[in-house]
N, C-alpha and C positions, 0 to 999 in steps of 0.2 A: 504494500500500500504506500503510494508516494506521499511524501510530506514536504511542504515548502521549506521546512527547517533543514532538510537534508537534500539539497539540490542535486548532488551527485549520485543519489541512490538509483540503482537500476532494477532492484527487486527487493520486495519486503513482504513480510507476513506478520500479522498482529493477532495474537490470541491472548491467553493469560500471560504469555511471554511475547517478546518481539524478536524477529530475525530479519536482518537486512544485509544487503550487499551494495557497497558503494564503489564507483569507478574512480581511481586516482591515477590518471595516465600522464606520462611525460614523453615529449618528443625526443628522439635520439639526437646526438650531437651532429653538427653540420658536416663533419668529415666522415660520418657513417651515413652515406646518402640514402640507400634504399632499405635500411633497417629502421622502420618508422618508430617503433617503441624503444624507449630507453630501458634496457634490460634490468638496470639496477633499481629504478624508481617506479616504473609502471607496475601497477598492482590493483587488485580488488581488495576491499576491506570488509571482512566478514565480522558481524557483530550479533551477539545474543544478549538481550536485556531481560533480566528477571528480578522481580521485587526491588526495582529501582537501581540495581547494580548491573553495569554492563561489562562484558568481556569481548575483546576484539582481537583480530589477528590478520596479518597481511597474506594475500594469496597472489603469487607472481603471475603476470600475464603469460609468461613463457610456459607455465604448467597447464594452461587451459586445454590445450589440444588433448593431452592425456586424460584429463578429468572428464572431458566430453565423451571420449570413446569408452572409458570405463563405465560412465553413467548409462550410456546407450546399451552396453552389454548387460548391466545389472537390470535395466528396465525390461529388456526382452526376456531375461531369465525369470524375472518376477511374474511376468504374464504367463509364461509356461508353467510355473509352479502353481499359480492360481488355477489354471486349467486342470492340472493334476489333482489339486485339492478338491475340485468339484467331483472328479472321478472317485476320489477317496471317500467322500461323503456317501456316495451311492454304494461304494464297496463295503464300508464299515457300518453305514446307517447309524452312526452314533457321533454326537458332538464331542464326546470325550477324546476322539482322535483328531479333531479338526479345529475346535475353538481354542484360542490361545489367550493366556493372561496378557493384559495390556500394560501392566506397570509392576513395580516392585522387583524382588529377587527372582520371581518366576516369569518375568516378562518374556514373551515369545515362546513359551512352552505350553503344551497341551496337558490336561490332567493325566493322560496316559504317559507322556514324557516324564512327568513328576514321579509316577509309580515306578517306571522302568529305572530311573536314576537313583531313587531313594529307598526302594525295597520296602521293608517293614515300617520305616519312618514316614513313608509317603502318606499313610492314612491320617496321621496326626497333622502333617503339613497342610493337607488339603482341607481338613476340618477347620483349622485356624483361618485359612483363606476364605472359606465359606462364611464363617461368622463375621469376618471383617467386611466382606462384600455385602452381606445382608444388612449390616448396620447403616450402610451408605446407599442402599439400593434406591431410596426415594430421591436422593440427590443425583445419583448417577444410574439411570434406568438400564444402561447397557450391562450393569453388573449381573442382571438376571440371567443373561445368556451364559456367562461363565459359571454361575451357580448351578444352572441346569446341567452343564457339561460335567461338573464335579459330581453331581448326583448320578449321572449316567455311568461315570467311571467306577463308582462303587458297585454297580450292578454287573460289570463285565466278568464273566467266568474266569477262574484262575488259569485254566488251560489256554484261553484266548490271549491272555496277557503274556503267557510264556512264549507264544509264537509272534507276539507283536514286536515291531521295530521302532526305534526312536525316529521322529520326523525332524529332529533338529538339524539345521544347516548352519555352517560357520558363516558369520558375517563377512561381507566383502568390503575391503577398504577402498574407498574412492580417492581419498587423499589424507595424508598425515603430515602435519608440520611439527617437526621436533622443536625442542626449546630454542627460542630465538630472543636475544636481547635487543632493545632499542636504546643505543647509547645516548641519543639526543633527548631522550625522555628520562632525565635523572632527577631525583629528589635532592633537596638540600643536604641530606645525610649521605649522599653518594650512591644510594641504591638505584639500580636501573630498572626500567620497565621490562618485563619478560612475558612472552606469550607462547602458547602451544595450543594446538587444536587438532581434531580429527573429524573426518566425515565418513561415516560407514553406512553401508546398505545392509540392513538386517532382513534377510528373506523370511525369517520367522514372524515378521510383523508386516503382513501384506497391506494393512490399512495405512500405516505410517512407517515405511521401511527405512527412510533416510534419517540418520541420527547424527546431529551435530553436537560436539562437545568442545567447549572453549574454556581455557584456563589462563588467567592472568595473575601476576604477583610481582613484587619488587624484591630484588636480591642483589648481592655484590657481583660484579662482573670483572674478571681478571684477564688481562691480555697476555697470552703465552709468548715465548721467544719466537715462535713461527708466525706470530701475528693473529692467531685465532682467539676468539672471545670465549672464555670459559665461565659459564654461569654457576655460581656456588649456591645451588638450590637448597642445600641443607641449612644455609644461613639466611634464608629468605625471611621477610617480614610476614609471618603467618596471618596477621590481621589484614594484610593487603590482598590476600588470596581470594579470587573470585572463580567459582566453578559453575558454569551455566550450560544447560543442554536445551536442545530444541528438536522436536520430531516433525518430519515433513512427509507429506504424501508423495507417492511416486510421480504423479502428474505435476504437483507443485515444484518438485525438484527439477524436472525436465523443463518447466517454464523458466526456472532460474537459469538453467544452462543456456536456453535460447536467448534470454535477456543479456547475459554476459557476452555471448557471441555477437549479438547485434551491436553492443557497445564497442567491442573490439573492431568490428568491420567498419562501423561509422567513423571511428577515429582514424582508421587506416585510410579510408577513402577521402577523408577531409584533408589529410596531410601528404598523401602519396604523390599527387600531381606536382606540388612544389618541390618535393625532394627528388622526384624523377628528373625534373628540369635541371636541378643543380647537378645531378649525376651526369646528365647528357652534356652539360657545359664543361664539366671537369674532364669527361672522357674526350671531348672534342679538343680541348687544350692539350691533353696528353698526346693525342694522335698528331696534332700539328707540330708539337715539339719533336716527336720521334721522326716525323717526315722531314722536318728541316735538317735534323742531324743526318738522316740517310742521304738527303740530297747533297749535303756537304761532303759526306764520305764518297758518294758516287763521283762528284767532280774531282775530288782528290785522286781517286783511283784512275779516272780517265786521264788526268794530267800525267800521272806516273806511267801509265801505259804508253802514252804518246812519247814521253821523254825516253823511255826504254827502247821503243821501236826506232826512234831517231838515232840513239847511240849505237844500236845494233847495225843499222844501215851504214852509218859513218865508219864503223870499225871494219865492215866488209869491203868498202870501196876505197878507204884511205891507203896510200902507198906506205910500205915499211920504211922506217927511218934507219939510217946507218950511222956508225960512229963518226965517220969522216964528213965534216961540213961541206967539203967540196963535192962529195958524192951526192949529198942531198940536193945541192944546187943543180947538179947535173941531171938528177931525176926530175926535178921540177921543169928543167928546160926541155925534157923529152917531149913535152906536149907540142913543141914546135917541130918535132921530127917524126911525123906519122909514118914515114916509110920504114923507119927502123922498128917501130912497134908492129906494123903489119908483117914485116919479115919474121919477127919473133913469134908471132901468132901462127904463121904458116909452118915454121919449124916445129912448133909444139904439136900441131895437128899431124904432121908427117911422122913424128916419133911416137905419137900416142900418149905423150905425157900430159897430165892435167895441171892447170895452173893452181897453185896452193890457195886454199880458201882462208879468208881472214877469220881469226878466232872470235867467236861471239862473246859479248860481254855478259858474263853470268855471275859477276861478283855480287850485284845488288838484287837483281830480279832474273829469274830463269824463264826464258821464252820457251814455250812448249808447243810441240806439234806431234801428237801421238794419239793412239787409240785407247778407248776405255770400254769396259763391259758394264753396262748400266745395271743398277740394283734397285734403286727407289728414287723418288723425287718428291719435293713439296714446294708449293708456292708460298713464299713468305715475304710479305710487305713489298709487293710489286716486283719481285724477282723470283727466278726459278733456281732451286738448289738441288742438284742431282748427286746422289751417292753412287760411286762407281769404283771399279777395280782396274788397276793397271795390268799390263802384260805379266809383270812379276807378282801379281796378286796383292798389291798394296791397295788399301782402301783410301780413297780421296774424295773430296767434295768438289764438284764443278759448279761454280756459281755464275749464272747468266744475269748480269746486272740489269737494273730497271730500264735504262735507256737502250741497252743492246737487245735484251729479250723482247721488249715491247715493239722494237722495230723489225723483228724477224717476221717473215711472212707466215700466215697461218699454216701453210703446208709444212714448213720447217718446224714450227712449234709442235705440230701433230707428230712429226717424225721423231722428235726427241721423246715425246711421251710414249709413243709406240715402242721405241727402243728400250725405254725403261721398263715398260709393262711386260715386254717379251724377253727381257734379259739379253738384248742384242748389243753388238758393238757399235760405237759411234766414234768418229774421229774429229778432234779439234785441230784446226789449222793455225790457231794463234791464241795463246793464253799466257799468263804469268802466274807463278806459284807464290803463295804467301801463307804461312801457318797451315800447311797441308791442305790449302784450298786453292783450286784453279779458278782464276778470274778470266773468263773467256772474252776476247775482243775480236777474234777472227771468225772464220767460217766454221760451219758444222756439216759433216757428211755422215 
């Protein structure tokens, strides 16, 4: 039941006691773009008020998904058990097997369960319960149903009881919050506020199966060497202790779950568009920064390739120097004597001797022209990187840079991919090596 005094309340029930759930959400920090909820501060606040005293506890939003699924499981199981109970009534034809105590130490048990668990003492226990219920039957008319069940239990033959089985089912824990201190809520004497609570589904109580138990108190809290907070519960102020419980029907609890989910969804939808835009802007800035760096590296690589190719060409065509300066002068003047050069060429052709080649400059960058056997490839940031093996079975990376690969015709691009996919050989007619990676700048066959 909503109350203007509690504007953040998403669900509430008022009987002789009060149960409420409030939403206390916080948005995540700006640098965590798409995680809408602040994981540390976003929470629901559970509260149970009884006889003017309230007990509260925080429920983290991050735990809601599990709570919802456990609640759905318990709800379905409860419906199935209720259906089985109807069959049991027809089978036993006695309320002693199906009607359960609604309060006290026998809560959730049938009169037959009490007999099976307590043996000879059961008669005395049931008689005491009967007298107590009879005294309050005018105030609580539902007591008559339990009184009738006790009377029927006394009439069950002994041999039938010997073959009977207990119908008790272990309660199912929906959520349990262990002892947690709130350091920001301290009294002047230094004692901190502490809370713990549990939410259980008791299948033995089909009318109000969900049981909420909340406990608050003040106690000393010590911080350990590892930074953990240790609650000294034995030294708590017992006068500050509050123990409150609240029983909820299955349908009411599922309504509470729906209300919590709606609050989470609404907060998410309200804040997600803004945070998504921030994430997109940040992502765009990152991509732009990376692209600028890559373009700078590509230009640097291109200049290095051109310089290396130029040096290689010059080394091949330049005449060899001699130790005698007069000889160098003579070699330079040979350009004016083409007849002598032609004669030397004819002599070389007649003898079959080849003119010696200039040694390539391989000190800084190795110019490569060889075949590779393709293994795999990937397209990474506007370039193609092929993993391949050399003739002597060395693994290398062949990188086709952004400018070069994008300028290849589609047929050549497809040929490279086909070679990789089929494990075929391909030949690079121009590349240089750096850190075990071949940077291609020539042709591909």
